[in-house]
DOLUMVEX-222353 format. One line per 4 residues: number of its first residue (from 1); for each residue z, x, y of N, C-alpha, C. Coordinates in steps of 0.2 Angstrom, whole numbers. Each point is the difference from the previous one (the first is absolute). Layout:
# DOLUMVEX-222353
NUM> Z:X:Y:Z:X:Y:Z:X:Y ~ ...
# end
This chain:
# DOLUMVEX-222353
1> 658:690:3:-4:5:-3:-7:-3:-3 ~ 1:-6:-3:-5:-3:-3:-5:-3:5 ~ 2:-2:6:-4:-2:5:-5:6:3 ~ 4:6:0:-4:5:2:-5:2:-5
5> 1:0:-6:-5:2:-5:-6:-5:0 ~ 2:-7:1:-5:-5:1:-5:2:6 ~ 3:2:5:-3:1:6:-5:6:-1 ~ 3:5:-4:-4:6:-1:-6:-2:-4
9> 1:-4:-6:-6:-2:-4:-5:-4:4 ~ 2:-4:4:-4:-5:4:-5:5:4 ~ 4:4:4:-4:5:4:-5:4:-3 ~ 1:3:-6:-4:4:-3:-6:-4:-4
13> 1:-6:-1:-5:-4:-3:-6:-2:5 ~ 2:1:6:-5:-2:6:-5:6:0 ~ -6:-2:2:-5:5:1:1:5:6 ~ -3:6:0:2:5:5:0:-2:7
17> -5:-4:2:-1:-3:7:6:-4:2 ~ 2:-4:-4:6:-5:1:6:4:0 ~ 1:5:-4:6:5:1:0:3:6 ~ -6:3:3:0:3:6:2:-5:6
21> -3:-6:-1:1:-5:6:8:-2:0 ~ 3:-1:-6:7:-1:0:4:6:3 ~ -2:6:-2:4:6:2:0:0:7 ~ -6:-1:3:-1:0:8:4:-5:3
25> 0:-6:-3:4:-6:3:7:2:0 ~ 3:3:-6:7:1:0:2:6:5 ~ -4:5:1:1:5:4:0:-3:7 ~ -5:-4:2:0:-3:7:6:-4:1
29> 2:-4:-6:6:-4:1:7:4:1 ~ 0:6:-3:6:4:1:1:2:7 ~ -5:2:3:0:2:7:1:-6:5 ~ -3:-6:-2:2:-6:4:7:-2:0
33> 3:1:-6:7:-2:-1:4:4:4 ~ -1:7:0:4:4:4:0:-2:8 ~ -6:-1:2:-1:-2:7:3:-6:2 ~ 0:-5:-5:3:-7:1:7:1:1
37> 4:4:-4:7:0:0:3:4:6 ~ -4:5:1:2:5:6:-1:-2:7 ~ -6:-4:0:-2:-2:7:1:-7:1 ~ -2:-5:-4:1:-7:1:7:-3:-1
41> 2:2:-6:6:-3:-2:6:0:4 ~ 0:6:4:6:1:4:0:-4:7 ~ -6:-3:1:-1:-4:7:-2:-7:-2 ~ 1:-2:-6:-2:-7:-2:3:-6:4
45> -4:-4:3:2:-5:4:3:-6:-4 ~ 6:-3:2:3:-5:-4:-2:-7:2 ~ -2:-1:6:-2:-7:3:-5:1:5 ~ -3:-5:3:-5:0:5:3:-4:6
49> -2:1:6:2:-4:6:-2:-7:0 ~ 5:-4:2:-2:-7:0:-5:-2:5 ~ 0:3:6:-5:-1:5:0:-6:4 ~ -4:-2:4:0:-7:3:-7:-2:2
53> -1:-6:1:-7:-3:2:0:-6:3 ~ -6:-2:3:-1:-7:3:-7:-2:-2 ~ -1:-5:-3:-7:-2:-2:-2:-7:2 ~ 4:-2:5:-2:-7:3:-5:1:5
57> -3:-6:2:-5:0:5:3:2:7 ~ -3:4:4:2:1:7:6:5:0 ~ 4:0:5:5:4:2:7:-2:-4 ~ 3:5:-2:6:-2:-4:6:-3:5
61> 2:-5:-2:5:-4:4:7:4:0 ~ 4:-2:5:7:3:0:4:-1:-6 ~ 0:-6:-3:3:-3:-6:-4:-4:-4 ~ 2:0:-6:-4:-4:-5:4:-5:-4
65> -3:-6:-1:4:-5:-4:1:3:-7 ~ 6:0:-2:2:2:-7:2:-6:-5 ~ -2:-6:2:2:-5:-4:-5:-1:-6 ~ 3:-3:-6:-5:-1:-5:-1:-8:-1
69> -7:-1:0:-2:-7:0:-3:-2:-6 ~ 1:-7:-2:-3:-2:-6:-8:-1:1 ~ -3:1:-5:-8:-1:0:-2:-4:-6 ~ -5:-3:2:-3:-4:-6:-8:1:0
73> -3:1:-5:-7:0:-1:-3:-7:1 ~ -5:0:4:-3:-7:1:-8:1:0 ~ -3:-6:-1:-7:0:0:-3:-6:4 ~ -6:-1:0:-3:-6:4:-6:-2:-3
77> -2:-6:1:-7:-3:-2:-5:4:3 ~ 1:2:6:-5:4:4:-1:7:-3 ~ 5:3:-2:0:7:-4:-4:-1:-6 ~ 1:-5:-4:-3:-1:-7:-7:-1:1
81> -2:-5:5:-7:-2:1:-4:6:2 ~ 3:5:5:-4:6:2:-1:4:-6 ~ 5:1:-4:-1:4:-6:-6:-3:-4 ~ 0:-6:-2:-5:-3:-4:-7:1:3
85> -1:-1:7:-6:1:3:-3:7:0 ~ 5:4:0:-2:7:0:-2:2:-8 ~ 3:-3:-5:-2:1:-7:-6:-3:-1 ~ -2:-6:3:-6:-3:-1:-6:4:2
89> 1:4:5:-5:4:4:-1:7:-4 ~ 3:1:-5:0:7:-3:-7:1:-3 ~ -2:6:2:-7:2:-3:2:6:-5 ~ -1:-2:-7:1:4:-5:-6:4:-2
93> 1:6:-3:-5:4:-2:0:0:-8 ~ -5:2:-3:0:0:-8:2:7:-2 ~ 4:0:-5:3:7:-3:-6:3:-4 ~ 1:6:-1:-5:4:-5:2:-2:-7
97> -5:0:-4:1:-2:-7:5:4:-3 ~ 4:-3:-4:5:4:-4:4:5:4 ~ 2:-2:6:3:5:4:8:-1:0 ~ 2:-6:-3:7:-2:0:3:2:7
101> 6:4:0:3:1:6:-1:7:3 ~ -5:4:-3:-1:7:2:-2:0:7 ~ -3:-5:3:-3:1:6:5:-4:5 ~ 5:-2:-2:5:-4:4:1:-7:-3
105> 2:-5:4:1:-6:-3:-7:-3:-2 ~ 0:-2:-6:-7:-3:-2:-1:-7:3 ~ -5:-1:3:-1:-7:4:-1:-6:-5 ~ -2:1:-6:-1:-6:-5:7:-2:-1
109> 5:4:-1:7:-2:-1:3:-3:7 ~ -2:4:5:2:-2:7:-1:-7:2 ~ -6:-3:-2:-2:-7:1:5:-4:-4 ~ 2:2:-6:5:-5:-3:7:0:3
113> 2:6:3:6:0:3:0:-4:7 ~ -6:1:3:-1:-4:7:0:-7:-2 ~ -4:-2:-5:0:-8:-2:7:-2:-1 ~ 4:3:-4:7:-2:-1:4:0:7
117> -1:5:4:3:0:7:-2:-6:4 ~ -6:-2:0:-3:-5:4:2:-7:-3 ~ 0:-1:-6:1:-7:-3:6:-1:-4 ~ 4:5:-2:6:-1:-4:6:3:3
121> 0:5:3:6:3:3:3:-4:5 ~ 6:-1:0:4:-4:4:5:4:5 ~ -3:2:6:4:4:4:7:-3:2 ~ -1:-7:2:7:-3:2:5:0:-6
125> -2:0:-6:5:0:-5:3:8:0 ~ -5:5:1:2:6:0:5:2:6 ~ -1:-3:5:4:1:6:7:-3:-2 ~ 1:-5:-4:6:-3:-2:3:5:-5
129> -4:4:-4:3:5:-4:3:6:4 ~ -4:2:5:2:5:4:7:-1:4 ~ 1:-7:2:6:-2:3:6:-1:-5 ~ -2:1:-6:6:-1:-5:6:5:1
133> -2:6:3:6:4:2:0:0:8 ~ 6:2:2:1:0:8:-3:6:3 ~ -4:-2:6:-3:5:4:3:0:6 ~ 0:6:3:3:2:7:-5:4:4
137> 1:1:6:-3:5:5:6:2:5 ~ -1:6:2:4:3:5:-4:6:3 ~ 2:1:7:-4:4:4:3:7:-1 ~ -4:5:-2:2:7:0:-5:5:3
141> 2:4:4:-5:4:4:-6:-3:2 ~ 1:-6:3:-5:-4:3:-5:-4:-4 ~ 2:0:-7:-4:-4:-5:4:-6:-3 ~ -3:-5:-1:3:-6:-4:-1:2:-8
145> 6:2:-3:0:3:-7:2:-6:-4 ~ -5:-2:-5:1:-5:-5:3:3:-6 ~ 5:-4:-3:3:2:-6:3:-6:-4 ~ 1:0:-7:3:-4:-4:7:2:-1
149> 5:-4:0:7:2:-2:3:-5:-5 ~ 0:2:-6:2:-5:-6:7:2:-2 ~ 5:-5:0:6:1:-2:1:-1:-8 ~ 4:4:-3:0:-1:-7:4:-6:-2
153> -1:-2:-6:4:-6:-3:5:4:-5 ~ 5:3:3:4:4:-4:6:-4:-2 ~ 4:3:-5:6:-2:-2:5:4:2 ~ 7:-2:-1:5:4:3:1:7:-3
157> -2:1:-6:0:7:-3:-5:5:2 ~ -5:-3:3:-6:4:2:0:4:6 ~ -2:6:0:0:5:6:-7:-2:3 ~ 0:-1:7:-6:-2:4:-2:6:4
161> -6:2:-1:-3:6:3:-6:-1:4 ~ 0:2:6:-6:-1:4:-6:4:-2 ~ -6:-3:0:-6:4:-3:-6:-2:5 ~ -3:5:3:-6:-2:3:-6:2:-4
165> -5:-4:0:-6:1:-4:-6:0:6 ~ -4:6:-1:-5:1:5:-7:0:-3 ~ -5:-4:2:-6:0:-3:-5:5:3 ~ -6:0:-2:-5:5:2:-7:-4:2
169> -5:4:0:-7:-3:1:-4:0:-6 ~ -4:-5:-2:-1:-6:4:5:-6:-2 ~ 6:1:-1:5:-5:-2:3:-3:6 ~ 6:-3:-2:4:-3:5:6:-3:-3
173> 5:-3:4:6:-2:-3:0:-4:-6 ~ -6:-4:-1:0:-5:-5:-1:4:-7 ~ -1:6:0:-1:4:-6:7:-1:-4 ~ 6:0:4:6:0:-3:3:-7:-2
177> -4:-5:0:3:-7:-1:2:-1:-7 ~ -3:3:-5:2:-1:-7:6:4:-2 ~ 1:5:5:5:5:-2:7:-2:3 ~ -1:-4:6:6:-3:3:5:-3:-4
181> -1:-5:-4:5:-3:-4:3:5:-6 ~ -4:4:-2:2:5:-5:6:5:3 ~ -1:1:7:5:4:3:6:-4:3 ~ -1:-6:2:5:-4:3:4:-5:-5
185> -3:-1:-5:3:-5:-5:2:4:-7 ~ 1:6:1:2:4:-6:7:-2:-3 ~ 1:0:-6:7:-2:-3:4:6:-1 ~ -2:6:1:4:6:-2:5:1:5
189> 3:7:0:5:2:5:-2:1:7 ~ -7:1:1:-3:1:6:-5:-5:2 ~ 0:-2:7:-5:-5:2:-2:3:7 ~ -6:-2:2:-3:3:7:0:-6:5
193> 1:3:6:-2:-4:6:-6:3:3 ~ -5:-4:0:-7:3:1:-3:-1:7 ~ -2:6:2:-4:-1:7:-7:3:-1 ~ -5:-4:2:-7:2:-1:-3:0:7
197> -1:5:4:-4:0:6:-7:1:-1 ~ -4:-3:5:-7:2:1:-1:5:4 ~ -4:5:-2:-1:6:4:-3:-2:7 ~ 2:2:6:-3:-2:6:-8:1:0
201> -4:-5:1:-7:0:0:-2:-3:-7 ~ 4:-2:-4:-1:-4:-6:2:-7:0 ~ -4:-5:-2:3:-7:-1:3:-2:6 ~ 6:-2:0:4:-4:5:4:5:5
205> 0:6:-2:3:5:5:-6:2:6 ~ 3:0:6:-5:1:5:-3:7:0 ~ -6:1:2:-3:6:0:1:5:5 ~ 1:6:0:2:5:5:-6:-1:5
209> 2:1:7:-5:-1:5:-1:7:3 ~ 3:5:-3:-1:7:2:-2:5:-6 ~ -3:5:2:-2:5:-5:6:4:-3 ~ -1:2:-6:5:4:-3:5:-3:-5
213> -1:-6:-1:5:-3:-5:-1:2:-7 ~ 4:4:-3:-1:3:-6:6:-2:-5 ~ 1:3:-6:5:-2:-4:7:2:3 ~ 0:5:4:7:2:3:2:-5:4
217> -4:-3:4:1:-6:5:3:-6:-4 ~ -4:-1:-6:2:-6:-4:7:1:-3 ~ 1:6:-2:6:2:-3:6:-1:5 ~ -1:2:6:5:-1:5:2:-7:1
221> -6:-4:1:1:-7:1:3:-4:-6 ~ -1:2:-6:3:-3:-5:8:2:-1 ~ 1:6:2:7:2:0:4:-4:6 ~ -3:-1:5:3:-4:5:1:-8:-2
225> -5:-2:-4:1:-7:-3:6:0:-4 ~ 0:5:-5:6:0:-4:7:0:4 ~ 0:4:5:6:0:4:1:-6:3 ~ -5:-3:3:1:-7:3:2:-5:-4
229> -1:0:-7:2:-5:-5:7:2:-2 ~ 3:6:2:7:1:-2:1:5:-6 ~ -6:3:-2:1:4:-6:1:8:2 ~ 5:3:-2:1:7:2:-2:4:-6
233> -1:-3:-6:-2:4:-6:-5:-5:-4 ~ -5:2:-3:-4:-4:-4:-5:4:-4 ~ -4:-4:-4:-5:3:-5:-7:-1:3 ~ -4:4:-2:-7:-1:2:-5:0:-6
237> -5:-3:1:-6:0:-6:-6:-1:4 ~ -5:4:-3:-7:0:3:-5:3:-4 ~ -6:-2:1:-6:2:-2:-6:1:5 ~ -5:4:-1:-5:1:5:3:2:6
241> -2:-3:6:3:2:6:7:-1:0 ~ 3:-5:-4:7:-2:0:4:6:-3 ~ -4:4:-4:3:6:-3:2:5:5 ~ -5:1:5:0:5:5:5:-2:5
245> 0:-7:2:5:-2:5:7:0:-2 ~ 1:-2:-6:7:0:-3:2:8:-1 ~ -4:4:-2:2:7:0:2:3:7 ~ -4:-2:5:1:2:7:7:-3:2
249> 2:-6:-2:6:-3:1:6:4:-3 ~ -1:2:-6:5:5:-3:0:6:3 ~ -5:3:3:0:6:3:4:0:7 ~ -1:-6:3:3:-1:7:7:-1:0
253> 2:-5:-5:7:-1:0:3:0:-7 ~ 0:6:-3:2:0:-7:7:-3:-2 ~ 4:0:6:7:-3:-1:0:-7:-1 ~ -5:-3:2:-1:-8:-1:-3:-2:-7
257> -4:5:-2:-4:-2:-6:3:2:-7 ~ 3:-5:-3:4:1:-6:-5:3:-6 ~ -6:-3:0:-5:2:-5:-7:-2:2 ~ -5:4:-2:-7:-1:1:-4:-1:-6
261> -3:-6:-1:-4:-1:-6:-7:-1:2 ~ -4:4:-4:-8:0:2:-4:-1:-6 ~ -5:-4:1:-5:-1:-6:-7:4:2 ~ 0:3:6:-5:5:1:3:6:4
265> -1:6:-2:3:6:3:-5:6:-1 ~ 0:4:5:-5:5:0:4:6:3 ~ 0:6:-4:3:6:2:-6:5:2 ~ -1:2:6:-5:4:3:0:6:-4
269> -6:2:-2:-1:6:-4:3:7:3 ~ 4:3:-4:2:7:2:-1:4:-6 ~ 3:6:0:-2:5:-5:2:-3:-7 ~ 5:-4:-1:2:-2:-6:-6:-5:-3
273> -2:-4:5:-6:-5:-2:-6:4:-2 ~ -2:5:4:-6:4:-2:0:3:-7 ~ 6:3:-1:1:3:-7:-1:-5:-5 ~ 4:-5:1:0:-5:-6:-7:-3:-1
277> -4:-1:5:-7:-3:-1:-4:5:-4 ~ 2:7:1:-4:5:-4:2:0:-7 ~ 6:0:-1:3:2:-7:3:-6:-4 ~ 1:-6:4:4:-5:-3:-4:-4:-6
281> -6:0:0:-4:-3:-5:1:4:-7 ~ 1:7:1:1:4:-6:7:2:-2 ~ 4:1:5:7:1:-1:5:-4:4 ~ -1:-7:-2:4:-5:5:7:1:0
285> 4:2:-5:7:1:0:2:6:5 ~ -5:5:1:2:5:4:0:-2:8 ~ -3:-5:1:0:-3:7:4:-6:1 ~ 3:-2:-5:4:-6:0:-3:-7:-1
289> -6:0:-3:-4:-6:-1:2:-3:-7 ~ 0:-6:-1:1:-3:-6:-7:-2:-3 ~ 0:-2:-6:-7:-2:-3:-3:-6:4 ~ 4:-4:3:-3:-6:4:-2:2:6
293> 3:6:3:-3:3:6:-7:2:-1 ~ -1:4:-5:-6:3:-2:-6:-5:-1 ~ 2:-6:-4:-4:-5:-1:-3:-4:6 ~ 5:0:5:-2:-4:7:-3:5:5
297> 1:6:-1:-3:5:5:-7:3:-2 ~ -1:2:-6:-5:4:-2:-6:-4:-4 ~ -6:2:1:-3:5:4:1:-1:7 ~ 3:5:4:3:-1:6:-6:-3:5
301> -5:4:0:-5:-2:5:-3:-7:-1 ~ -1:-2:-6:-3:-6:-2:5:-6:2 ~ 7:1:-1:5:-5:1:3:0:7 ~ -1:5:3:3:0:7:-5:1:5
305> -4:6:0:-4:1:6:-6:-5:0 ~ -4:-1:-5:-5:-4:0:2:-7:1 ~ 5:-2:-3:3:-7:0:1:-1:8 ~ 4:4:3:2:-1:7:-6:0:4
309> -5:4:-1:-6:0:4:-4:-7:-1 ~ 0:-2:-6:-3:-7:-1:4:-5:4 ~ 6:0:0:4:-6:2:3:1:7 ~ -2:5:4:3:1:7:-5:0:5
313> -6:-3:-1:-5:0:5:3:-5:6 ~ 4:-5:-1:3:-4:5:5:4:4 ~ 3:5:-3:5:4:4:-3:3:5 ~ -6:3:-1:-4:4:5:-2:-4:6
317> -2:-6:-2:-2:-5:5:6:-2:4 ~ 5:-2:-3:6:-3:4:4:5:3 ~ -1:6:-2:3:6:4:-4:3:5 ~ -6:-3:1:-4:3:6:-2:-6:5
321> -3:-5:-3:-3:-5:4:2:-7:-2 ~ 7:-2:0:2:-6:-3:-3:-6:4 ~ 0:0:6:-2:-5:4:-7:-2:-1 ~ -5:5:-1:-7:-1:-2:0:-4:-6
325> 3:3:-5:-1:-3:-7:3:-6:-1 ~ 6:-1:4:3:-7:0:-3:-6:3 ~ -5:1:4:-3:-5:4:-3:-5:-5 ~ -4:2:-5:-3:-4:-5:5:-4:-4
329> 5:3:-3:5:-3:-5:5:-4:4 ~ 0:1:7:5:-5:4:-4:-6:2 ~ -7:0:-1:-4:-6:2:-2:-4:-6 ~ 0:3:-6:-3:-3:-5:6:-1:-6
333> 2:-6:-1:5:0:-6:-2:2:-6 ~ -7:-1:-2:-2:3:-6:-1:7:0 ~ -2:3:5:0:7:1:7:3:-1 ~ 5:-3:3:7:2:-1:2:0:-7
337> -1:-6:-3:2:-1:-7:-3:6:-5 ~ -6:1:1:-4:5:-4:3:7:1 ~ 2:2:7:2:6:1:7:1:-3 ~ 5:-5:1:6:1:-3:1:-1:-7
341> -3:-5:-3:0:-1:-7:-3:5:-4 ~ -5:4:2:-2:5:-4:5:5:-1 ~ 5:1:5:5:5:-1:5:-3:-6 ~ 1:-6:0:5:-3:-5:-3:0:-7
345> -7:1:0:-3:1:-7:1:7:-2 ~ -3:5:4:0:7:-2:6:3:0 ~ 5:-1:4:6:3:1:5:-3:-5 ~ -1:-6:-3:4:-2:-6:-2:3:-6
349> -6:2:-1:-3:4:-6:-7:2:2 ~ -1:6:0:-6:3:1:-6:-2:-5 ~ 2:-2:-6:-5:-2:-5:-3:-7:2 ~ 3:-3:5:-2:-7:2:-7:1:4
353> -2:6:1:-7:1:3:-5:-2:-5 ~ 1:0:-6:-4:-1:-5:-1:-8:-2 ~ 4:-4:4:-1:-7:-2:-3:-4:6 ~ -4:-5:-2:-4:-4:5:5:-4:5
357> 6:-2:-3:5:-3:5:5:5:2 ~ 0:6:-1:4:5:3:7:-1:-3 ~ 1:-4:-5:7:-1:-4:5:-3:5 ~ -2:-3:5:5:-2:5:5:-6:-3
361> -3:-4:-4:4:-6:-3:4:2:-6 ~ -1:7:-2:4:2:-6:7:1:2 ~ 2:1:6:7:2:2:2:-5:6 ~ -5:-3:4:2:-4:5:-3:-7:0
365> 2:-5:4:-3:-6:0:-4:0:7 ~ -5:-4:0:-4:0:6:4:-3:6 ~ 5:-5:-2:4:-2:6:4:5:3 ~ 3:5:-4:4:5:2:-4:5:4
369> -6:2:-2:-5:5:3:-2:-3:7 ~ -2:-7:0:-3:-3:6:6:-1:5 ~ 6:0:-2:6:-1:5:0:7:4 ~ 0:5:-4:0:7:4:-6:0:5
373> -6:-2:-2:-5:0:4:1:-5:6 ~ 3:-5:-1:1:-5:6:5:2:4 ~ 5:4:-2:5:3:5:-4:5:5 ~ -4:4:-3:-4:4:5:-5:-4:4
377> -3:-5:-3:-5:-4:4:3:-4:5 ~ 5:-4:-1:3:-4:5:3:4:5 ~ 3:6:-1:3:4:5:-5:4:4 ~ -6:1:-3:-5:5:3:3:7:0
381> 3:2:-5:4:6:0:-4:6:-4 ~ -6:-1:-2:-3:5:-4:-1:6:4 ~ -3:-1:6:-1:6:4:6:4:2 ~ 5:-3:2:7:3:1:3:4:-6
385> -1:-3:-6:2:3:-6:-4:6:-2 ~ -6:0:2:-5:6:-2:2:5:5 ~ 2:-1:6:2:5:5:6:4:-2 ~ 4:-2:-5:5:4:-2:-2:6:-4
389> -6:0:-3:-3:6:-3:-1:5:6 ~ -3:-2:5:-2:5:5:6:3:3 ~ 5:-4:2:6:2:3:4:5:-5 ~ 0:-1:-6:3:4:-5:-4:7:-2
393> -6:-1:0:-4:6:-2:-4:4:6 ~ 3:-1:6:-3:3:6:2:8:-1 ~ 5:2:-4:1:7:-1:2:0:-8 ~ -1:6:-2:1:2:-7:7:-2:-2
397> 1:-4:-6:6:-3:-2:5:6:-1 ~ -2:5:-3:5:6:-1:2:4:6 ~ -3:-2:6:2:3:6:5:-4:4 ~ 0:-6:-2:5:-5:4:7:2:-2
401> 5:-2:4:7:2:-1:2:-3:-6 ~ -2:-6:-2:2:-3:-6:-3:3:-6 ~ -6:3:0:-3:4:-5:3:7:-1 ~ 4:2:5:3:7:-1:8:-1:-2
405> 2:-6:0:7:-2:-2:1:-3:-6 ~ 5:2:-4:1:-3:-7:4:-6:1 ~ 1:-3:-6:4:-6:0:6:1:-5 ~ 6:-1:3:6:1:-4:5:-5:-2
409> -2:-7:2:3:-5:-3:-2:-2:-7 ~ 5:-3:-4:-2:-2:-7:-7:-3:0 ~ -4:2:-5:-7:-3:0:-1:-2:-7 ~ -3:-6:-1:-3:-3:-6:-7:0:0
413> -4:2:-5:-7:1:0:-3:-4:-6 ~ -4:-5:2:-3:-3:-6:-8:1:0 ~ -2:4:-5:-7:2:-1:-4:-5:-4 ~ -4:-4:3:-4:-5:-3:-7:4:-2
417> -2:-2:-6:-6:4:-3:-6:-1:3 ~ -1:-5:4:-7:-1:3:1:1:7 ~ 5:3:3:0:2:7:-5:5:1 ~ -2:0:7:-6:4:2:1:7:-2
421> 6:3:1:1:7:-2:7:0:-3 ~ 0:5:-5:6:1:-4:4:6:3 ~ 6:-1:1:5:5:2:5:2:-5 ~ 0:5:-3:5:2:-5:7:1:3
425> 5:-1:-4:7:0:3:1:7:3 ~ -3:5:-4:1:7:3:-3:1:7 ~ -5:-3:1:-3:0:7:4:-4:5 ~ 2:-6:-3:3:-4:5:7:3:2
429> 3:4:-4:6:3:2:0:6:5 ~ -7:2:2:-1:5:5:1:-4:7 ~ 0:-7:0:1:-3:6:6:-4:0 ~ 1:-4:-6:6:-4:-1:5:4:-4
433> 5:2:4:5:5:-3:5:-3:-4 ~ 1:-6:0:6:-3:-4:-3:-6:-4 ~ -4:1:-5:-3:-5:-4:5:-2:-5 ~ 2:-6:0:4:-3:-5:-3:-3:-6
437> -6:-3:2:-4:-2:-6:-8:1:1 ~ -3:1:-5:-7:0:0:-3:-3:-6 ~ -4:-6:1:-2:-4:-6:-7:0:-1 ~ -2:1:-6:-7:-1:-1:-1:-7:-2
441> -3:-4:4:-1:-7:-1:-5:-1:-5 ~ 1:-5:-4:-5:-1:-6:-6:-3:2 ~ -1:-4:6:-6:-3:2:0:-1:8 ~ -5:-1:3:0:-2:7:-4:5:4
445> -2:-2:6:-3:4:4:3:1:7 ~ -4:0:5:2:1:7:4:-6:3 ~ -2:-6:-1:4:-6:3:6:-2:-5 ~ 4:4:-1:5:0:-5:4:-7:0
449> 3:-1:6:4:-6:1:-4:-7:-1 ~ -6:0:2:-5:-5:-1:-2:-1:-7 ~ -1:5:-3:-3:0:-7:5:0:-6 ~ 5:4:1:6:1:-5:7:-1:3
453> 1:-6:3:7:-1:3:6:2:-4 ~ -1:-3:-6:6:1:-5:1:8:-1 ~ -5:3:-2:1:8:-1:3:3:6 ~ -3:-1:6:2:3:6:8:-2:1
457> 1:-6:0:7:-2:1:5:3:-5 ~ -2:0:-6:5:3:-5:1:8:2 ~ -5:3:2:1:7:2:4:1:6 ~ -1:-4:5:4:0:6:8:-1:-2
461> 1:-5:-4:7:-1:-3:3:6:-3 ~ -4:3:-5:2:5:-4:2:6:5 ~ -5:2:5:2:5:4:6:-1:5 ~ 1:-6:2:5:-2:5:7:1:-4
465> 0:-2:-6:6:0:-4:2:7:-1 ~ -5:5:-1:2:7:-1:3:3:6 ~ -3:-3:6:3:3:6:7:-3:2 ~ 1:-6:-2:6:-4:1:6:3:-4
469> -2:3:-6:5:3:-4:2:7:2
# end
């Protein structure tokens, strides 16, 4: 009763125009709710087809090698010398005065990064670091798929659970390196056997030779990988494209996915989202928002629409003409570094645009950042990684079968405060129907595993323990 009285008082404290706006939204919501339950709910799809594909060069053979082979990252003097020669020929431009990172990567700071890269960064040492964990490759649907498979250092009393971690763009498998020991050397009741694949077209995974390779194809390939490794049930974790790929895996084979943990998640707007955008700032409890939701969401257009417009110019390019845009960054190591590292600056914290150095070294080391760049550079995979946007955005996401299908496996959601977009739990539950945990993370942005490995690992453990109980 008290809540109703509070609601009444709050409503009548608003001006007339806002009262009318809220009244209209509630009326529209009531109609939409009836339509939803009587039309959609009765025919709700529980899973999506696995499908099939072939992405290798030429004609599909009668049979395919299914063996798993050891792989080792290697380099050569010729590779390093070619890099140095290209760096030495770089033609820099001067930044605008007091522009910081508002126009992209500030070239004054870029020169410092490049100087470190050319004279201090030790790629051979970083190759040894990459080979610290065992790498493998196996042929799936015509492609050599690269992955790490790290066994836990478990004790007799510990329960070992398989966990696949999936990266996004412009990241790679290396993002998870500081998280691996936290997952595989834990002293508690649970410890993980970790599998980290590279998305085909990224790093050491072969790029598709045919059009159409999207998240659904990647999900099917990773399901095949887990089956080939002998896992019938497992956990998944992902952010960025990894979030979509692991979600697709849970939609394709929910019986295999014991739990799905995400650090980026989007529920496409429906009637509930539209209503909450209108009245959530004024009556948050009415639409299921917490105070933290309101803080992260509003003012809505400033924190969501305008921010997304400012930060997604690359999306439009990569979703339309990736090969054209990729020519320059595939040929120039400095251009590649500027293109990728600008994302590590702004997506870690949007306030970094105010800083001359983009705040990059506040959360990362130059060695770690340049290792990511070198994975892209030495494999020549930037263009094929950019194509993934075109393949996934060739049709409206909400019209795709995975966009029309909910997720029913146990889900754990970690909401980092500096993620590009905030998705409240009440929105997330319109897509992820079995949310076991939703955590407002205290700090961190888009590259959670790279930036805050301990926070992310702790949340994964907390979620999995709830599911296992």
